[in-house]
C-alpha positions in Angstrom: -218.7 -118.2 -44.9 -219.0 -120.6 -41.9 -220.3 -119.1 -38.6 -221.1 -120.7 -35.3 -223.4 -120.0 -32.3 -221.8 -119.8 -28.9 -222.8 -123.3 -27.9 -221.4 -124.8 -31.1 -218.1 -122.9 -30.7 -217.8 -124.1 -27.1 -218.4 -127.7 -28.2 -215.7 -127.5 -30.9 -213.2 -125.9 -28.5 -214.0 -128.2 -25.6 -214.9 -125.4 -23.2 -218.1 -124.1 -21.6 -220.5 -121.7 -23.2 -219.6 -119.2 -20.5 -215.9 -119.4 -21.4 -216.7 -118.5 -25.1 -219.0 -115.7 -24.0 -216.2 -114.3 -21.8 -213.7 -114.5 -24.7 -216.2 -112.7 -26.9 -216.7 -109.9 -24.3 -212.9 -109.6 -23.8 -212.3 -109.3 -27.5 -210.3 -112.5 -27.7 -212.9 -114.0 -30.1 -214.6 -111.6 -32.5 -218.3 -112.0 -32.9 -221.3 -110.3 -34.3 -224.8 -110.0 -32.8 -227.7 -111.0 -35.0 -230.8 -110.2 -32.9 -230.5 -112.2 -29.7 -227.8 -114.5 -31.2 -224.1 -114.1 -30.9 -222.5 -115.4 -34.1 -218.8 -116.3 -34.4 -216.9 -116.3 -37.7 -215.5 -119.7 -38.5 -212.1 -118.5 -39.6 -211.6 -116.6 -36.3 -212.8 -119.7 -34.4 -210.3 -121.9 -36.3 -207.5 -119.5 -35.4 -208.4 -119.6 -31.8 -208.8 -123.4 -31.8 -205.3 -123.7 -33.3 -203.7 -121.4 -30.7 -205.5 -123.3 -27.9 -204.3 -126.7 -29.1 -200.8 -126.0 -27.9 -201.8 -124.4 -24.6 -200.2 -126.2 -21.7 -203.5 -126.3 -19.7 -205.5 -127.7 -22.7 -206.0 -131.1 -21.2 -208.0 -129.6 -18.3 -210.9 -128.6 -20.6 -214.3 -130.3 -20.5 -213.6 -132.3 -23.7 -210.5 -134.0 -22.2 -212.9 -136.0 -19.9 -214.7 -137.4 -22.9 -213.6 -140.5 -24.7 -211.9 -139.9 -28.0 -213.4 -143.0 -29.6 -214.7 -143.1 -33.1 -216.2 -139.7 -34.0 -214.9 -136.3 -32.9 -216.6 -132.9 -33.7 -214.1 -130.3 -34.8 -213.2 -127.3 -36.8 -211.0 -127.2 -39.9 -207.9 -125.1 -39.2 -205.8 -125.8 -42.3 -206.1 -127.4 -45.8 -203.1 -128.0 -48.0 -204.0 -129.2 -51.5 -202.3 -130.0 -54.7 -203.8 -131.4 -57.9 -204.4 -134.9 -56.5 -204.2 -134.9 -52.7 -205.3 -132.8 -49.7 -204.1 -132.7 -46.1 -206.9 -131.5 -43.8 -206.1 -130.5 -40.2 -208.9 -130.3 -37.6 -208.9 -129.3 -34.0 -211.4 -131.5 -32.1 -211.5 -130.2 -28.5 -208.0 -130.8 -27.2 -207.0 -133.0 -30.1 -205.3 -132.2 -33.4 -206.4 -134.5 -36.2 -204.9 -134.7 -39.7 -206.5 -136.6 -42.6 -205.2 -137.2 -46.1 -207.7 -137.5 -48.9 -208.2 -136.6 -52.5 -208.4 -132.9 -53.4 -211.8 -133.7 -55.0 -213.1 -135.1 -51.8 -211.9 -132.0 -49.8 -213.6 -129.8 -52.4 -216.9 -131.8 -52.4 -217.0 -131.6 -48.6 -216.3 -127.8 -48.6 -213.4 -128.3 -46.3 -211.9 -124.8 -45.7 -210.5 -123.2 -42.5 -213.4 -122.4 -40.2 -215.7 -125.2 -41.5 -217.2 -127.6 -39.0 -216.4 -131.2 -39.6 -216.2 -134.6 -37.9 -213.1 -136.8 -37.7 -214.1 -140.5 -37.6 -211.2 -142.7 -36.3 -210.9 -146.3 -37.4 -207.5 -147.9 -36.6 -204.9 -145.7 -38.4 -207.4 -144.0 -40.8 -209.1 -140.6 -40.1 -212.3 -140.0 -42.1 -213.5 -136.4 -42.3 -217.3 -135.7 -42.6 -219.4 -132.5 -42.7 -222.5 -132.3 -40.5 
């Protein structure tokens, strides 16, 4: 199971740490407390990221002010696989990125909804990496 600290979740969503804390307190984003740490389930974070991607005010978030060149931190929200190929969808701040790769590569990288990953953009190709 993938889980994230508040700061990591904020980075992936392109919002402030305080915004994530408010969402946790309001029940919008389920979290557990492990000692002094607030831990957010990756699948729940992926679901929220997906719903935020289509929000009309999305471009006003902190991440929108950052250049989208080369490498974007994100969270996997969907993986569609058959025996040969996989389609992996990530939300990287305000951006939705989709990559096509072999099913074996997706399995080796452990790409499942809620997993943290990076989209590396080169021309028309998107390469997905795990941290």
